[in-house]
Backbone as ProteinMPNN parsed JSONL, in Angstrom:
{"seq_chain_A": "XXXXXXXXXXXXXXXXXXXXXXXXXXXXXXXXXXXXXXXXXXXXXXXXXXXXXXXXXXXXXXXXXXXXXXXXXXXXXXXXXXXXXXXX", "coords_chain_A": {"N_chain_A": [[48.294, 79.936, 86.186], [51.229, 78.133, 85.558], [51.986, 75.99, 82.795], [53.502, 73.101, 82.504], [54.992, 70.268, 80.914], [55.041, 66.798, 81.955], [57.572, 65.743, 81.467], [59.15, 68.071, 81.415], [58.882, 68.949, 84.063], [60.055, 66.813, 85.444], [62.642, 66.992, 84.445], [63.474, 69.482, 85.477], [63.509, 68.916, 88.229], [65.381, 66.774, 88.329], [67.685, 68.063, 87.289], [68.156, 69.997, 89.261], [68.762, 68.396, 91.519], [71.006, 67.172, 90.52], [72.733, 69.387, 90.318], [72.918, 69.929, 93.049], [74.256, 67.639, 93.921], [76.709, 68.098, 92.79], [77.505, 70.274, 94.172], [76.779, 72.779, 93.261], [74.385, 74.108, 93.384], [72.118, 76.829, 93.585], [70.103, 76.946, 95.345], [70.261, 75.046, 97.649], [68.808, 74.024, 99.819], [66.056, 74.277, 99.596], [62.744, 72.916, 99.273], [61.371, 70.842, 96.694], [58.789, 71.686, 95.935], [59.029, 74.355, 96.179], [60.857, 75.146, 94.303], [61.967, 77.639, 92.111], [61.184, 77.432, 89.359], [59.049, 75.734, 89.526], [57.169, 76.837, 91.124], [54.612, 77.753, 90.372], [53.261, 75.502, 89.655], [50.831, 72.936, 89.991], [50.701, 71.225, 93.033], [49.969, 68.531, 93.154], [50.658, 67.573, 90.657], [53.432, 67.866, 90.721], [53.982, 66.079, 92.801], [53.212, 63.586, 91.622], [55.138, 63.416, 89.613], [57.534, 63.322, 91.082], [57.156, 60.919, 92.366], [57.248, 59.247, 90.132], [59.977, 59.624, 89.376], [61.265, 58.479, 91.581], [60.301, 55.829, 91.45], [61.387, 55.051, 89.01], [64.002, 54.857, 89.62], [65.657, 57.106, 89.389], [66.117, 58.996, 91.251], [66.845, 58.921, 94.771], [64.633, 58.494, 97.395], [61.488, 59.054, 99.046], [58.082, 58.697, 100.19], [56.417, 60.311, 102.595], [53.685, 59.747, 104.73], [50.861, 61.073, 106.331], [47.855, 61.378, 108.236], [46.212, 63.019, 106.547], [47.637, 63.772, 104.264], [50.183, 63.251, 101.727], [53.689, 63.395, 101.438], [56.296, 63.982, 99.383], [59.826, 63.251, 99.294], [63.224, 63.786, 98.426], [66.402, 62.43, 98.59], [68.765, 62.234, 97.175], [70.263, 62.272, 93.864], [70.442, 59.462, 91.706], [72.901, 57.194, 90.263], [71.901, 56.452, 87.791], [70.117, 58.575, 87.322], [71.959, 60.671, 87.22], [73.425, 59.96, 84.933], [71.395, 60.206, 83.04], [70.929, 63.033, 83.097], [73.466, 63.983, 82.323], [73.73, 62.865, 79.776], [71.914, 64.236, 78.337]], "CA_chain_A": [[49.161, 78.833, 86.561], [52.132, 77.709, 84.502], [51.668, 74.667, 82.286], [54.683, 72.369, 82.077], [54.764, 68.839, 80.703], [55.662, 65.937, 82.959], [58.994, 65.65, 81.144], [59.788, 69.32, 81.842], [58.914, 68.943, 85.53], [61.068, 65.822, 85.84], [63.947, 67.554, 84.081], [63.78, 70.537, 86.455], [63.851, 68.262, 89.497], [66.642, 66.048, 88.161], [68.798, 69.002, 87.131], [68.443, 70.622, 90.554], [69.454, 67.441, 92.374], [72.328, 67.014, 89.914], [73.517, 70.543, 90.784], [73.17, 69.736, 94.481], [75.285, 66.6, 94.049], [77.975, 68.696, 92.363], [77.785, 71.425, 95.025], [76.62, 73.982, 92.447], [73.016, 74.599, 93.471], [71.887, 78.134, 94.203], [69.041, 76.738, 96.341], [70.489, 73.666, 98.092], [67.979, 73.582, 100.95], [64.611, 74.423, 99.409], [61.999, 71.738, 98.843], [61.022, 70.925, 95.266], [57.573, 72.471, 95.731], [59.413, 75.765, 96.174], [61.808, 75.471, 93.238], [61.411, 78.788, 91.388], [60.545, 77.026, 88.094], [57.855, 74.922, 89.809], [56.351, 77.569, 92.09], [53.238, 77.922, 89.893], [52.731, 74.199, 89.227], [49.969, 72.251, 90.954], [51.478, 70.307, 93.871], [49.633, 67.146, 92.806], [51.434, 67.243, 89.469], [54.809, 67.7, 91.194], [53.97, 64.833, 93.567], [53.186, 62.455, 90.686], [56.414, 63.359, 88.907], [58.547, 62.867, 92.032], [56.877, 59.489, 92.524], [57.783, 58.624, 88.918], [61.444, 59.641, 89.455], [61.65, 57.491, 92.596], [59.992, 54.492, 90.923], [62.284, 54.763, 87.889], [65.347, 54.831, 90.189], [66.44, 58.264, 88.96], [66.461, 59.662, 92.509], [66.546, 58.205, 96.002], [63.703, 59.267, 98.202], [60.327, 58.334, 99.52], [56.861, 59.471, 100.386], [55.909, 60.258, 103.959], [52.235, 59.899, 104.757], [50.174, 61.196, 107.607], [46.417, 61.128, 108.074], [45.529, 63.781, 105.509], [48.423, 64.128, 103.087], [51.43, 62.563, 101.418], [54.715, 64.393, 101.246], [57.467, 63.332, 98.796], [61.139, 63.808, 99.587], [64.326, 63.226, 97.648], [67.658, 62.599, 99.318], [69.863, 62.429, 96.228], [70.119, 61.739, 92.519], [71.14, 58.189, 91.571], [73.82, 57.093, 89.128], [71.05, 56.438, 86.597], [69.65, 59.943, 87.144], [73.118, 61.461, 86.803], [73.687, 59.624, 83.523], [70.306, 60.803, 82.267], [71.178, 64.469, 82.988], [74.698, 64.2, 81.566], [73.523, 62.457, 78.388], [70.946, 65.132, 77.724]], "C_chain_A": [[49.972, 78.396, 85.339], [51.779, 76.29, 84.064], [52.936, 74.023, 81.738], [54.303, 70.917, 81.851], [55.424, 68.055, 81.83], [57.17, 65.842, 82.72], [59.744, 66.907, 81.587], [59.907, 69.385, 83.368], [59.998, 67.985, 86.021], [62.47, 66.342, 85.575], [64.381, 68.632, 85.076], [64.233, 69.916, 87.769], [65.197, 67.544, 89.396], [67.832, 66.996, 88.062], [69.154, 69.684, 88.449], [69.187, 69.648, 91.472], [70.828, 67.085, 91.82], [73.238, 68.155, 90.379], [73.858, 70.398, 92.263], [74.281, 68.705, 94.699], [76.672, 67.138, 93.704], [78.364, 69.902, 93.208], [77.613, 72.751, 94.308], [75.21, 74.567, 92.478], [72.969, 75.972, 94.124], [70.849, 78.04, 95.315], [69.164, 75.347, 96.96], [69.56, 73.159, 99.187], [66.482, 73.639, 100.692], [63.98, 73.132, 98.878], [61.524, 71.931, 97.404], [59.725, 71.695, 94.989], [57.883, 73.966, 95.642], [60.486, 76.098, 95.15], [61.2, 76.61, 92.425], [60.66, 78.402, 90.106], [59.241, 76.261, 88.312], [56.862, 75.619, 90.727], [54.875, 77.65, 91.678], [52.591, 76.618, 89.424], [51.901, 73.592, 90.353], [50.79, 71.21, 91.721], [51.19, 68.841, 93.561], [50.45, 66.674, 91.613], [52.907, 67.039, 89.835], [54.933, 66.364, 91.929], [54.046, 63.62, 92.64], [54.512, 62.303, 89.952], [57.554, 62.93, 89.818], [58.388, 61.364, 92.243], [57.437, 58.708, 91.323], [59.31, 58.527, 89.001], [61.96, 58.623, 90.469], [61.458, 56.079, 92.045], [60.917, 54.079, 89.783], [63.753, 54.744, 88.317], [66.247, 55.957, 89.654], [66.85, 59.113, 90.149], [66.18, 58.701, 93.653], [65.634, 59.092, 96.83], [62.553, 58.406, 98.656], [59.141, 59.258, 99.661], [56.388, 59.244, 101.817], [54.41, 60.498, 103.919], [51.765, 60.095, 106.18], [48.691, 61.029, 107.317], [45.807, 61.789, 106.846], [46.334, 64.053, 104.257], [49.647, 63.24, 102.935], [52.444, 63.625, 101.042], [55.963, 63.722, 100.669], [58.76, 64.022, 99.223], [62.172, 63.074, 98.732], [65.604, 63.474, 98.427], [68.83, 62.845, 98.369], [69.492, 61.88, 94.859], [70.921, 60.436, 92.451], [72.129, 58.251, 90.404], [73.036, 57.121, 87.819], [70.541, 57.841, 86.292], [70.772, 60.853, 86.672], [73.429, 61.223, 85.338], [72.633, 60.262, 82.625], [70.552, 62.3, 82.041], [72.404, 64.731, 82.112], [74.554, 63.841, 80.1], [72.612, 63.412, 77.626], [71.59, 66.166, 76.863]], "O_chain_A": [[49.446, 78.306, 84.23], [51.326, 75.482, 84.875], [53.39, 74.357, 80.644], [53.406, 70.391, 82.509], [56.26, 68.583, 82.564], [57.952, 65.859, 83.67], [60.865, 66.809, 82.086], [60.927, 69.831, 83.894], [60.769, 68.324, 86.919], [63.376, 66.152, 86.386], [65.547, 68.675, 85.469], [65.229, 70.345, 88.353], [66.051, 67.688, 90.271], [68.87, 66.76, 88.68], [70.33, 69.921, 88.724], [70.146, 70.042, 92.136], [71.724, 66.731, 92.585], [74.377, 67.92, 90.784], [74.974, 70.714, 92.677], [75.141, 68.883, 95.562], [77.679, 66.692, 94.255], [79.424, 70.493, 92.997], [78.227, 73.747, 94.692], [74.885, 75.437, 91.67], [73.685, 76.243, 95.088], [70.73, 78.951, 96.134], [68.25, 74.537, 96.81], [69.535, 71.958, 99.452], [65.705, 73.106, 101.484], [64.603, 72.37, 98.139], [61.304, 73.058, 96.961], [59.579, 72.291, 93.923], [57.097, 74.742, 95.099], [60.981, 77.225, 95.128], [60.019, 76.548, 92.081], [59.617, 78.982, 89.803], [58.424, 76.15, 87.399], [55.826, 75.05, 91.07], [53.99, 77.621, 92.533], [51.497, 76.633, 88.86], [52.242, 73.725, 91.529], [51.496, 70.406, 91.112], [52.076, 67.997, 93.693], [50.882, 65.522, 91.559], [53.554, 66.132, 89.311], [55.879, 65.61, 91.701], [54.862, 62.724, 92.859], [54.958, 61.185, 89.698], [58.464, 62.235, 89.366], [59.374, 60.63, 92.291], [58.026, 57.64, 91.489], [59.878, 57.469, 88.727], [62.982, 57.977, 90.235], [62.346, 55.235, 92.16], [61.201, 52.894, 89.609], [64.645, 54.63, 87.476], [67.453, 55.771, 89.49], [67.82, 59.866, 90.072], [65.375, 57.78, 93.52], [65.853, 60.298, 96.943], [62.636, 57.177, 98.651], [59.19, 60.435, 99.303], [56.01, 58.135, 102.196], [53.924, 61.345, 103.169], [52.191, 59.403, 107.104], [48.326, 60.573, 106.234], [44.971, 61.187, 106.172], [45.775, 64.524, 103.266], [50.085, 62.576, 103.874], [52.11, 64.627, 100.41], [56.631, 62.969, 101.377], [58.779, 65.226, 99.48], [62.003, 61.909, 98.374], [65.862, 64.592, 98.872], [69.77, 63.566, 98.704], [68.532, 61.123, 94.716], [71.973, 60.328, 93.08], [72.18, 59.233, 89.662], [73.466, 57.745, 86.849], [70.53, 58.256, 85.134], [70.558, 61.713, 85.818], [73.669, 62.168, 84.586], [72.958, 60.797, 81.565], [70.403, 62.786, 80.92], [72.373, 65.612, 81.252], [75.201, 64.46, 79.254], [72.561, 63.382, 76.397], [70.899, 66.999, 76.276]]}, "name": "protein", "num_of_chains": 1, "seq": "XXXXXXXXXXXXXXXXXXXXXXXXXXXXXXXXXXXXXXXXXXXXXXXXXXXXXXXXXXXXXXXXXXXXXXXXXXXXXXXXXXXXXXXX"}
């Protein structure tokens, strides 16, 4: 299993949603759990990082919950998230 830091995971997610906002994504429909760079990362770690991005207002999204699991989703990158990517 690949070992990425939380910052690296967040950067991958933000950059992909930035590309999607600009119409330049090669994978505009795949869910973040299936991003090629995150394919080998534990889903719990991805979940926690998506939750962080939502709470920090870097992306718009939410967490759907059913009886046995929670499922994060992101609808778009925010202005704050865009600035973060562009300033990098």
